[in-house]
MARTORLO-386053 format. One record per residue (C-alpha): x, y, z; residue number from 1; residue in one letter; chain. Coordinates in Angstrom, 2 decimals. Each point is the difference from the previous one (the first is absolute). Layout:
BEGIN
> X|Y|Z|tivo|sefi|torlum
> X|Y|Z|NUM|A|A .
...
This chain:
BEGIN
> X|Y|Z|tivo|sefi|torlum
> 30.91|19.18|-1.00|1|X|A .
> 3.06|1.78|1.29|2|X|A .
> 2.26|-0.90|2.79|3|X|A .
> -0.41|2.51|2.74|4|X|A .
> -2.14|2.41|-2.00|5|X|A .
> -3.02|1.73|1.65|6|X|A .
> -3.60|-0.95|-0.79|7|X|A .
> -2.93|-1.69|1.75|8|X|A .
> 0.24|-3.69|0.75|9|X|A .
> -3.41|-0.70|-1.62|10|X|A .
> -2.83|1.63|-1.58|11|X|A .
> -2.09|0.40|3.03|12|X|A .
> 0.33|0.94|3.67|13|X|A .
> -1.12|-3.38|0.88|14|X|A .
> 2.81|-1.78|-2.03|15|X|A .
> 2.44|2.39|1.88|16|X|A .
> -1.39|-1.01|3.38|17|X|A .
> 0.24|-3.54|-0.74|18|X|A .
> 3.52|0.15|-1.04|19|X|A .
> 0.98|1.99|2.99|20|X|A .
> -1.67|-2.58|2.31|21|X|A .
> 2.06|-2.64|-1.64|22|X|A .
> 3.20|1.90|0.28|23|X|A .
> -0.27|0.91|3.66|24|X|A .
> 0.51|-3.27|1.60|25|X|A .
> 2.99|-0.61|-2.20|26|X|A .
> 1.42|3.35|0.91|27|X|A .
> -0.48|-0.47|3.64|28|X|A .
> 1.85|-3.31|-0.18|29|X|A .
> 2.72|1.46|-2.01|30|X|A .
> 0.52|2.57|2.97|31|X|A .
> 0.36|-3.00|2.46|32|X|A .
> 2.47|-1.52|-2.49|33|X|A .
> 2.12|3.08|-0.01|34|X|A .
> 0.23|-0.21|3.84|35|X|A .
> 1.41|-3.50|-0.46|36|X|A .
> 2.89|1.32|-2.18|37|X|A .
> 1.76|1.50|2.87|38|X|A .
> 2.20|-1.55|2.57|39|X|A .
> 0.06|-2.78|1.08|40|X|A .
> -0.97|-1.35|-3.31|41|X|A .
> 1.99|2.38|-2.22|42|X|A .
> -2.05|-0.70|-3.10|43|X|A .
> 0.81|3.13|-1.99|44|X|A .
> -1.51|-1.39|-3.20|45|X|A .
> -3.40|-0.36|1.90|46|X|A .
> 0.03|3.73|0.75|47|X|A .
> 0.28|0.56|-3.77|48|X|A .
> -2.82|-2.40|-0.87|49|X|A .
> -2.44|1.41|2.79|50|X|A .
> 0.46|3.48|-1.01|51|X|A .
> -0.38|-0.98|-3.70|52|X|A .
> -3.46|-1.28|0.93|53|X|A .
> -0.90|3.33|1.22|54|X|A .
> 1.38|1.72|-3.16|55|X|A .
> -2.04|-2.22|-2.11|56|X|A .
> -3.32|0.26|1.95|57|X|A .
> 0.32|3.77|-0.22|58|X|A .
> 1.21|0.29|-3.52|59|X|A .
> -3.52|0.99|-1.39|60|X|A .
> -1.86|0.63|3.28|61|X|A .
> -1.99|3.36|0.40|62|X|A .
> 1.38|2.30|2.77|63|X|A .
> -2.25|-1.05|2.81|64|X|A .
> 0.58|-3.75|-0.62|65|X|A .
> 3.86|0.38|-0.29|66|X|A .
> -0.11|1.78|3.31|67|X|A .
> -1.96|-2.81|1.52|68|X|A .
> 2.33|-2.60|-1.50|69|X|A .
> 3.11|1.86|1.28|70|X|A .
> -1.44|0.29|3.54|71|X|A .
> -0.96|-3.71|0.04|72|X|A .
> 3.52|-0.98|-1.07|73|X|A .
> 1.55|2.20|2.69|74|X|A .
> -2.30|-1.31|2.74|75|X|A .
> 0.82|-3.55|-0.77|76|X|A .
> 3.66|0.53|-0.13|77|X|A .
> 0.20|2.34|2.96|78|X|A .
> -2.22|-2.32|2.41|79|X|A .
> 1.98|-3.02|-1.02|80|X|A .
> 3.22|1.94|0.39|81|X|A .
> -0.45|1.41|3.50|82|X|A .
> -2.83|-1.99|1.66|83|X|A .
> 2.40|-0.52|2.90|84|X|A .
> -0.79|3.48|1.12|85|X|A .
> -3.16|-1.98|1.54|86|X|A .
> 2.29|-1.72|2.28|87|X|A .
> 1.27|3.24|1.53|88|X|A .
> -3.24|1.42|0.35|89|X|A .
> -2.06|-3.05|1.46|90|X|A .
> 2.64|-2.37|1.63|91|X|A .
> 2.03|2.71|1.55|92|X|A .
> -2.27|2.90|-0.27|93|X|A .
> -3.13|-1.67|1.39|94|X|A .
> -2.24|1.34|-2.80|95|X|A .
> -3.09|-2.27|-0.88|96|X|A .
> 0.80|-2.27|-2.88|97|X|A .
> -2.67|1.64|-2.13|98|X|A .
> 1.30|3.51|0.73|99|X|A .
> 3.54|-0.90|-0.66|100|X|A .
> -0.77|-1.93|-3.20|101|X|A .
> -2.13|3.19|-1.09|102|X|A .
> 2.93|2.20|0.86|103|X|A .
> 2.34|-1.99|-2.45|104|X|A .
> -2.68|0.06|-2.73|105|X|A .
> -0.60|3.78|0.51|106|X|A .
> 3.75|0.86|-0.05|107|X|A .
> 0.32|-2.06|-3.49|108|X|A .
> -3.24|1.49|-1.28|109|X|A .
> 1.22|3.55|0.49|110|X|A .
> 3.56|-0.87|-1.29|111|X|A .
> -1.74|-1.50|-2.98|112|X|A .
> -1.48|3.32|-0.92|113|X|A .
> 3.42|1.10|-1.36|114|X|A .
> -0.17|-2.93|-2.55|115|X|A .
> -3.73|0.69|-0.71|116|X|A .
> 1.04|3.60|-0.98|117|X|A .
> 3.02|-1.29|-2.08|118|X|A .
> -2.15|-2.29|-2.03|119|X|A .
> -2.82|2.85|-0.46|120|X|A .
> 2.68|2.32|-1.32|121|X|A .
> 1.40|-2.78|-2.31|122|X|A .
> -3.48|-0.85|-1.34|123|X|A .
> -0.79|3.76|-0.50|124|X|A .
> 3.22|0.84|-1.76|125|X|A .
> 0.75|-2.99|-2.31|126|X|A .
> 1.15|1.31|-3.36|127|X|A .
> -0.75|-3.13|-2.17|128|X|A .
> 3.68|-0.18|-0.83|129|X|A .
> 0.90|-3.36|1.44|130|X|A .
> 3.58|0.69|0.90|131|X|A .
> -0.61|3.35|1.41|132|X|A .
> -2.96|-1.39|2.00|133|X|A .
> 2.13|-2.54|1.74|134|X|A .
> 2.46|2.90|0.91|135|X|A .
> -3.01|1.77|1.45|136|X|A .
> -1.13|-3.08|1.93|137|X|A .
> 3.43|-0.27|1.63|138|X|A .
> -0.04|3.70|0.89|139|X|A .
> -3.47|-0.25|1.67|140|X|A .
> 1.10|-3.01|1.97|141|X|A .
> 3.23|1.81|1.14|142|X|A .
> -2.09|2.94|1.08|143|X|A .
> -2.06|-2.12|2.19|144|X|A .
> 2.89|-1.72|1.46|145|X|A .
> 1.69|3.38|0.77|146|X|A .
> -3.14|1.31|1.57|147|X|A .
> -0.17|-3.00|2.31|148|X|A .
> 3.75|0.60|0.94|149|X|A .
> -0.46|3.64|1.04|150|X|A .
> -3.40|0.94|0.95|151|X|A .
> -0.96|0.08|3.67|152|X|A .
> 3.53|-0.84|0.80|153|X|A .
> 0.04|-2.86|-2.50|154|X|A .
> -0.54|-3.92|0.48|155|X|A .
> 1.56|-1.54|-3.17|156|X|A .
> 0.10|-3.45|1.44|157|X|A .
> 0.44|-2.49|-2.84|158|X|A .
> 0.06|2.56|-2.69|159|X|A .
> 0.14|-2.06|-3.36|160|X|A .
> 3.69|0.78|-0.61|161|X|A .
> 1.03|-2.23|3.10|162|X|A .
> -0.92|-3.21|-1.85|163|X|A .
> 2.95|0.59|-2.25|164|X|A .
> 2.97|0.02|2.54|165|X|A .
> 0.59|-3.23|-2.01|166|X|A .
> -0.53|-0.60|-3.71|167|X|A .
> 0.91|1.83|-3.19|168|X|A .
> -1.07|3.23|1.19|169|X|A .
> 2.18|0.22|2.89|170|X|A .
> 2.87|1.34|-1.99|171|X|A .
> -1.73|3.32|-0.26|172|X|A .
> -0.21|0.46|3.70|173|X|A .
> 3.22|2.12|0.59|174|X|A .
> -1.26|2.18|-2.72|175|X|A .
> -3.60|0.59|0.32|176|X|A .
> -0.92|-1.42|3.57|177|X|A .
> -3.16|-1.80|1.11|178|X|A .
> -2.41|2.61|-1.52|179|X|A .
> 1.67|-0.04|-3.23|180|X|A .
> -0.34|-3.81|0.04|181|X|A .
> -3.85|0.53|0.66|182|X|A .
> -0.16|1.90|-3.26|183|X|A .
> 2.22|-2.35|-1.89|184|X|A .
> -2.09|-2.94|1.22|185|X|A .
> -3.21|1.72|-1.03|186|X|A .
> 1.62|0.36|-3.49|187|X|A .
> 0.73|-3.61|-0.14|188|X|A .
> -3.53|-1.05|1.28|189|X|A .
> -1.61|2.47|-2.48|190|X|A .
> 1.87|-1.77|-2.75|191|X|A .
> -1.16|-3.31|1.09|192|X|A .
> -3.48|1.14|-0.10|193|X|A .
> 0.42|1.32|-3.37|194|X|A .
> 0.60|-3.55|-1.20|195|X|A .
> -3.16|-1.16|1.10|196|X|A .
> -1.89|2.35|-1.95|197|X|A .
> -1.03|-0.19|-3.78|198|X|A .
> 2.15|2.52|-1.66|199|X|A .
> 2.64|0.12|-2.94|200|X|A .
> 3.03|-2.12|0.70|201|X|A .
> 2.08|2.98|-1.03|202|X|A .
> -1.14|2.14|2.74|203|X|A .
> 0.43|-2.69|2.61|204|X|A .
> 3.38|-1.01|-1.33|205|X|A .
> 1.15|3.69|0.06|206|X|A .
> -0.75|0.65|3.56|207|X|A .
> 1.32|-3.34|1.18|208|X|A .
> 3.29|0.71|-1.49|209|X|A .
> 0.29|3.36|1.51|210|X|A .
> -0.94|-1.43|3.59|211|X|A .
> 2.42|-3.09|-0.45|212|X|A .
> 2.75|2.39|-0.83|213|X|A .
> -0.54|2.06|3.21|214|X|A .
> 0.09|-3.23|1.95|215|X|A .
> 3.15|-1.15|-1.51|216|X|A .
> 1.72|3.23|-0.05|217|X|A .
> 0.61|-0.05|3.54|218|X|A .
> 2.13|-3.09|-0.43|219|X|A .
> 2.51|2.02|-2.07|220|X|A .
> 0.14|3.09|2.24|221|X|A .
> 2.70|0.45|2.68|222|X|A .
> -1.22|-1.64|3.19|223|X|A .
> 2.81|0.48|2.59|224|X|A .
> 0.06|3.37|1.76|225|X|A .
> 1.39|-0.51|3.38|226|X|A .
> 3.37|-1.34|1.34|227|X|A .
> 0.84|-1.94|3.16|228|X|A .
> 0.85|1.80|3.37|229|X|A .
> 1.01|-3.13|1.70|230|X|A .
> -1.84|-2.60|2.23|231|X|A .
> -1.69|0.55|3.36|232|X|A .
> -0.85|-3.02|2.25|233|X|A .
> -3.49|0.41|1.45|234|X|A .
> -2.18|-1.65|2.47|235|X|A .
> -3.83|0.37|-0.55|236|X|A .
> -2.04|-0.76|2.97|237|X|A .
> -3.50|-1.67|-0.34|238|X|A .
> -1.55|-0.32|3.60|239|X|A .
> -3.43|-1.40|-1.27|240|X|A .
> -2.05|1.73|2.59|241|X|A .
> -3.83|-0.58|-0.53|242|X|A .
> -1.64|3.35|-0.57|243|X|A .
> -2.56|-0.38|2.56|244|X|A .
> 2.84|-0.49|2.53|245|X|A .
> 2.16|2.86|-1.22|246|X|A .
> -1.47|2.78|1.96|247|X|A .
> -1.22|-2.10|3.02|248|X|A .
> 1.64|1.53|2.94|249|X|A .
> 0.01|-3.47|1.74|250|X|A .
> 2.18|-1.11|-2.80|251|X|A .
> 2.33|2.82|-0.42|252|X|A .
> 2.71|-1.15|2.33|253|X|A .
> 0.43|-3.35|-1.90|254|X|A .
> 0.17|1.75|-3.19|255|X|A .
> 2.80|2.20|1.10|256|X|A .
> 1.79|-2.82|1.53|257|X|A .
> -0.26|-1.82|-3.41|258|X|A .
> 1.32|2.97|-1.93|259|X|A .
> 2.98|0.11|2.43|260|X|A .
> 0.67|-3.76|-0.61|261|X|A .
> -0.31|0.45|-3.66|262|X|A .
> 2.46|2.90|0.08|263|X|A .
> 2.55|-2.03|2.14|264|X|A .
> -0.31|-2.78|-2.68|265|X|A .
> 0.45|2.23|-3.13|266|X|A .
> 3.43|-0.22|-1.67|267|X|A .
> -0.24|2.80|-2.65|268|X|A .
> 1.66|3.12|-0.20|269|X|A .
> -3.40|1.60|-0.33|270|X|A .
> -2.97|-1.27|1.88|271|X|A .
> -3.50|1.11|-1.11|272|X|A .
> -2.94|-0.51|1.92|273|X|A .
> -3.69|0.08|-1.33|274|X|A .
> -2.36|2.89|0.27|275|X|A .
> -1.02|1.10|3.59|276|X|A .
> 1.76|-3.12|1.39|277|X|A .
> 0.02|2.12|3.09|278|X|A .
> -3.60|1.25|0.19|279|X|A .
> 0.92|2.69|2.59|280|X|A .
> 1.93|3.25|0.07|281|X|A .
> 3.39|-0.07|1.58|282|X|A .
> -1.27|1.89|3.12|283|X|A .
> -2.30|-2.92|0.50|284|X|A .
> 2.72|-2.54|0.12|285|X|A .
> 1.24|-1.40|3.32|286|X|A .
> 3.28|1.59|0.97|287|X|A .
> 3.00|-1.46|-1.61|288|X|A .
> -1.80|-1.74|-2.88|289|X|A .
> 1.11|2.13|-2.68|290|X|A .
> 3.59|-0.23|1.10|291|X|A .
> -0.48|-3.79|0.30|292|X|A .
> -0.88|-0.05|-3.72|293|X|A .
> 3.14|1.94|-0.78|294|X|A .
> 2.20|-2.36|2.08|295|X|A .
> -1.17|-3.02|-2.39|296|X|A .
> 1.74|2.02|-2.63|297|X|A .
> 3.38|-0.47|1.38|298|X|A .
> 2.71|-1.05|-2.76|299|X|A .
> 0.18|-3.67|-0.81|300|X|A .
> 2.85|-2.08|1.15|301|X|A .
> 2.82|0.08|-2.52|302|X|A .
> -1.30|3.30|-1.42|303|X|A .
> 0.51|2.60|2.92|304|X|A .
> 0.64|2.90|-2.39|305|X|A .
> -3.20|-0.51|-2.03|306|X|A .
> -3.00|2.34|1.27|307|X|A .
> -3.32|-1.24|-0.01|308|X|A .
> -3.50|1.68|0.04|309|X|A .
> -3.66|-0.77|0.04|310|X|A .
> -3.05|1.58|-1.40|311|X|A .
> -2.66|-0.28|2.65|312|X|A .
> -3.73|0.46|-0.71|313|X|A .
> -1.47|2.13|2.76|314|X|A .
> -2.47|2.91|0.76|315|X|A .
> 1.43|3.55|0.31|316|X|A .
> -1.97|2.79|1.59|317|X|A .
> -2.62|0.62|2.55|318|X|A .
> -3.69|0.75|0.43|319|X|A .
> 0.38|3.65|-0.58|320|X|A .
> 2.23|0.04|-3.07|321|X|A .
> -1.34|-3.32|-1.37|322|X|A .
> 1.52|-3.44|-0.31|323|X|A .
> 2.18|-0.79|-3.11|324|X|A .
> 0.60|-3.60|-1.23|325|X|A .
> 3.79|0.02|-0.19|326|X|A .
> 2.94|-1.86|-0.54|327|X|A .
> 3.05|1.24|2.03|328|X|A .
> 3.68|-0.87|-0.40|329|X|A .
> 1.76|-1.68|2.94|330|X|A .
> 3.72|0.01|-0.24|331|X|A .
> 2.06|-2.34|1.91|332|X|A .
> 2.09|2.72|1.65|333|X|A .
> -1.94|2.30|2.19|334|X|A .
> 2.32|2.78|-0.81|335|X|A .
> -1.50|0.00|-3.48|336|X|A .
> -3.47|0.79|1.24|337|X|A .
> 0.50|3.78|-0.67|338|X|A .
> -2.11|1.00|-2.81|339|X|A .
> -2.04|-3.13|0.21|340|X|A .
> -1.57|-0.97|-3.53|341|X|A .
> -3.72|-0.40|0.12|342|X|A .
> -2.15|-0.72|-3.00|343|X|A .
> -3.79|0.58|0.52|344|X|A .
> -2.67|-1.38|-2.49|345|X|A .
> -1.11|2.80|-2.25|346|X|A .
> -2.76|-1.67|-2.13|347|X|A .
> -2.72|-1.08|2.51|348|X|A .
> -2.71|-2.45|-0.53|349|X|A .
> -3.45|1.46|0.07|350|X|A .
> -2.16|-1.48|2.72|351|X|A .
> 2.86|-1.96|1.49|352|X|A .
> 2.52|2.83|0.66|353|X|A .
> -1.84|3.26|-0.82|354|X|A .
> -3.81|0.51|0.22|355|X|A .
> -1.54|1.75|-2.89|356|X|A .
> -2.60|2.93|1.18|357|X|A .
> -3.34|-1.49|0.93|358|X|A .
> 1.22|-3.60|0.52|359|X|A .
> 0.99|-0.01|3.72|360|X|A .
> -3.22|-2.12|0.62|361|X|A .
> 1.08|-2.71|-2.33|362|X|A .
> 3.42|-0.42|1.33|363|X|A .
> -1.20|0.19|3.48|364|X|A .
> -2.34|-3.24|-0.92|365|X|A .
> 3.24|-1.82|-0.81|366|X|A .
> 2.06|1.07|3.15|367|X|A .
> 3.27|0.42|-1.87|368|X|A .
> 2.83|1.09|2.28|369|X|A .
> 1.95|3.09|-1.00|370|X|A .
> -2.40|0.49|-3.01|371|X|A .
> 0.60|3.72|-0.18|372|X|A .
> 3.75|0.45|-0.39|373|X|A .
> 2.27|3.04|-0.75|374|X|A .
> 1.91|0.10|-3.28|375|X|A .
> 4.01|-0.39|0.09|376|X|A .
> 2.33|2.40|-1.44|377|X|A .
> 3.41|-1.64|-0.64|378|X|A .
> 0.65|-1.02|-3.56|379|X|A .
> 3.83|-0.17|0.07|380|X|A .
> 1.88|-3.33|-0.13|381|X|A .
> 2.10|-1.33|2.60|382|X|A .
> 3.73|-0.48|-0.77|383|X|A .
> 1.25|-3.24|1.63|384|X|A .
> 2.81|-2.32|-1.08|385|X|A .
> 0.61|1.36|-3.26|386|X|A .
> -3.64|-0.01|-0.94|387|X|A .
> -2.85|2.54|0.11|388|X|A .
> -3.21|-1.60|1.35|389|X|A .
> -3.42|1.33|-0.78|390|X|A .
> -2.85|-1.18|2.25|391|X|A .
> -3.48|-0.36|-1.23|392|X|A .
> -2.84|-0.89|2.44|393|X|A .
> -2.70|-2.41|-0.95|394|X|A .
> -1.57|0.70|-3.45|395|X|A .
> 2.17|3.25|-0.83|396|X|A .
> 1.94|-2.27|-2.42|397|X|A .
> -3.35|0.00|-1.90|398|X|A .
> 0.59|3.76|-0.95|399|X|A .
> 3.11|0.09|-2.08|400|X|A .
> -0.49|3.56|-1.16|401|X|A .
> 0.45|1.04|3.61|402|X|A .
> 3.21|-1.71|0.57|403|X|A .
> 1.75|0.47|-3.31|404|X|A .
> 1.87|3.04|1.21|405|X|A .
> 1.84|-2.48|2.55|406|X|A .
> 1.40|-1.92|-3.14|407|X|A .
> 1.64|2.95|-1.81|408|X|A .
> 2.83|2.36|0.93|409|X|A .
> 3.19|-0.23|2.13|410|X|A .
> -2.12|-1.10|3.17|411|X|A .
> -2.00|-2.54|-1.70|412|X|A .
> -0.83|-3.15|1.93|413|X|A .
> 1.91|-3.18|-1.13|414|X|A .
> -2.39|-2.29|2.10|415|X|A .
> -3.77|0.51|0.65|416|X|A .
> -1.26|-1.24|3.23|417|X|A .
> -3.66|-0.99|0.39|418|X|A .
> -1.48|-0.70|3.46|419|X|A .
> -3.56|-1.33|0.13|420|X|A .
> -2.64|-1.66|2.10|421|X|A .
> -2.52|-1.98|-2.33|422|X|A .
> -1.36|-1.87|3.02|423|X|A .
> -3.15|2.04|-0.41|424|X|A .
> -0.81|-1.67|-3.18|425|X|A .
> 0.56|-3.73|0.28|426|X|A .
> 2.39|-1.84|-2.21|427|X|A .
> -1.68|-0.77|-3.27|428|X|A .
> 1.08|2.39|-2.92|429|X|A .
> 0.82|3.07|1.93|430|X|A .
> 3.44|-0.98|0.87|431|X|A .
> 1.05|-1.19|-3.45|432|X|A .
> -1.72|3.18|-1.48|433|X|A .
> 1.82|2.29|2.17|434|X|A .
> 3.34|-1.86|-0.68|435|X|A .
> -0.64|0.49|-3.93|436|X|A .
> -0.28|3.73|0.64|437|X|A .
> 3.29|0.11|1.49|438|X|A .
> 1.36|-1.93|-2.70|439|X|A .
> -1.59|2.61|-2.60|440|X|A .
> 1.79|2.69|1.95|441|X|A .
> 3.35|-1.99|-0.12|442|X|A .
> -0.32|-0.40|-3.80|443|X|A .
> -1.01|3.80|-0.42|444|X|A .
> 2.99|1.41|1.85|445|X|A .
> 2.25|-2.91|-0.26|446|X|A .
> 0.52|-0.15|3.68|447|X|A .
> -0.20|-2.94|2.40|448|X|A .
> -2.87|-0.17|2.55|449|X|A .
> 0.21|-1.69|3.41|450|X|A .
> -3.19|-0.63|1.78|451|X|A .
> -0.58|-0.75|3.67|452|X|A .
> -3.64|-0.96|0.94|453|X|A .
> -1.82|-1.21|2.88|454|X|A .
> -1.68|-3.03|-1.67|455|X|A .
> 1.25|-0.05|-3.70|456|X|A .
> 1.43|0.73|-2.47|457|X|A .
> 3.40|0.53|1.58|458|X|A .
> 2.40|-0.12|-3.03|459|X|A .
> 3.09|1.39|-1.90|460|X|A .
> -0.62|1.29|-3.53|461|X|A .
> 2.87|0.70|-2.34|462|X|A .
> 0.18|2.91|-2.41|463|X|A .
> -1.41|-2.35|-2.68|464|X|A .
> -3.26|-0.40|1.97|465|X|A .
> 0.97|-3.64|0.85|466|X|A .
> -0.76|-1.35|3.52|467|X|A .
> 3.26|-1.47|1.03|468|X|A .
> -0.90|-0.84|3.69|469|X|A .
> -3.37|-0.31|1.74|470|X|A .
> -1.31|-1.33|3.24|471|X|A .
> -3.14|-2.21|-0.02|472|X|A .
> -3.16|1.94|1.13|473|X|A .
> -1.65|-0.37|3.46|474|X|A .
> 3.39|-1.15|1.59|475|X|A .
> 2.30|1.61|2.45|476|X|A .
> 3.36|0.31|-1.27|477|X|A .
> 3.00|2.14|-0.99|478|X|A .
> 1.03|0.28|-3.81|479|X|A .
> 3.73|0.13|-0.22|480|X|A .
> 1.07|1.17|-3.44|481|X|A .
> 2.39|2.34|-2.10|482|X|A .
> -1.35|2.81|-2.04|483|X|A .
> 2.03|1.81|-2.71|484|X|A .
> -0.57|3.71|0.03|485|X|A .
> -0.37|1.97|-3.39|486|X|A .
> 0.62|3.56|-1.01|487|X|A .
> -0.85|1.79|-3.22|488|X|A .
> -3.19|1.22|-1.71|489|X|A .
> -2.57|-1.74|-2.27|490|X|A .
> -1.77|2.02|-2.54|491|X|A .
> -3.32|-0.46|1.77|492|X|A .
> 1.44|1.21|3.44|493|X|A .
> 1.50|3.11|-1.70|494|X|A .
> -3.18|1.17|-1.82|495|X|A .
> -2.19|-1.03|2.95|496|X|A .
> 2.02|1.83|2.55|497|X|A .
> 0.07|3.04|-2.31|498|X|A .
> -3.56|0.12|-1.04|499|X|A .
> -2.06|-2.62|1.96|500|X|A .
> -2.77|-1.58|-2.06|501|X|A .
> -0.80|3.05|-1.89|502|X|A .
> 1.68|-1.16|-3.02|503|X|A .
> -2.39|-3.04|-0.28|504|X|A .
> -3.02|2.03|0.75|505|X|A .
> 1.21|2.46|-2.82|506|X|A .
> 0.30|-2.82|-2.63|507|X|A .
> -3.32|-1.49|0.82|508|X|A .
> -1.91|3.28|0.04|509|X|A .
> 1.61|1.03|-3.23|510|X|A .
> -1.25|-3.17|-1.68|511|X|A .
> -3.52|0.71|1.13|512|X|A .
> 0.03|3.73|-0.93|513|X|A .
> 1.22|-1.22|-3.51|514|X|A .
> -2.81|-2.43|-0.26|515|X|A .
> -2.57|2.69|1.06|516|X|A .
> 1.30|2.47|-2.59|517|X|A .
> -2.84|0.99|-2.45|518|X|A .
> 0.21|-1.96|-3.11|519|X|A .
> 1.99|-2.80|1.46|520|X|A .
> -2.67|-2.54|0.35|521|X|A .
> -1.13|-1.73|-3.17|522|X|A .
> -3.59|0.02|1.49|523|X|A .
> -1.75|0.90|3.16|524|X|A .
> 0.04|-2.78|2.56|525|X|A .
> -3.15|-1.39|1.30|526|X|A .
> -1.71|2.10|2.77|527|X|A .
> -1.33|-1.52|3.07|528|X|A .
């Protein structure tokens, strides 16, 4: 028998089906295990082992069986990874538990089709050359991850590369980014699977040496691409307002009073509030409230010449033009209000902020406020106190390819600012997962991230991706901290800003085309 060579598992279809049935539970459980490799567990090694189980199970599977195994793995992984969507749909949206649970399962099942297609393609194109087939396996996996990232606005939550914000593969991040890590992790997983199969030691050894060299090479590559732009003192607010109360008209006044109180207590040069901390437009606020917030930013005693500012989460717009989920700069000096800086959220969340055609009935069932919003336009950073601040609203930090241009050039951001409200989704997993995405962006661009959230995880992340300060979740508080801005361009930021994800698509598709080239395969792979 050969390592990853094509061929039927047994001499009969009955034997093939039996082995398929034996593999299916293990693959499903491996998918669940992969979900546990992400934050808060940070078990990067578990991600490699879990994906290795899938590589081993599909190594000789016919096309249809490989597709089914890939789909089962993805469903187990994704349901275990974002089951918290159930909370937003049932607890806050009012959907029946069965409907909310079915919606999560359907979403995972649909996204799982990318991985089913990838495993089918892998089974169809295997060449019989062990080393090359591992490369093909990684290319097919990468194509599935990229498809999930970009199709239908993209939902790359817990893409496999995020498990490696820690561990030996993390050194590659400023060079190849999260999706490059997806491919590299698949290479390692494929090599692990190869060792489980009966094949000549020479073939296993050669491939293992090459993959080990790739892992170790990053330790010798240059790793410092940015330099300091000084330190900024920040106050990150966490009001801890329960989601069921956030848009309650009877509770709005107490929320606004609480915001005023926190603004008055903040000591930082820059104060940052969570997303939509003011769940209204400015025209809907009582007279004098906005100026009252500005008054809280007066210079601190002993530092009368140090200007202060705030980034306040608020809605901008009206019924006619649409409402934009925004963060607005509030300088301490009213004379600085000319040319007011506003950043409006650009990457909208389907069903929560933008309604896909034909789904208004579904959103109406949940009664989500402001579920059909307008898209923001501003992408420029805000110059303040010797830094350039680039706001990101909610899960926009999940899309590094869309913000890479903010990390290059003379006007590049020195600090990224994420404002979020994760109260929709409870506490378990979602807060730590979202924090891990910001850590990945910090490593990719070697920029600090500061995060102000409603219920958690309010934190400061340095340019090494380390969390240097964090408030406990589900508590009201102000995180007073210092953040060091950075300037400079990582290799990943440079090519991502210039080309987007196309280089990764091109490499993966080239490997697939070469594998499909006539005469490349040693023998025809099994047909379904």
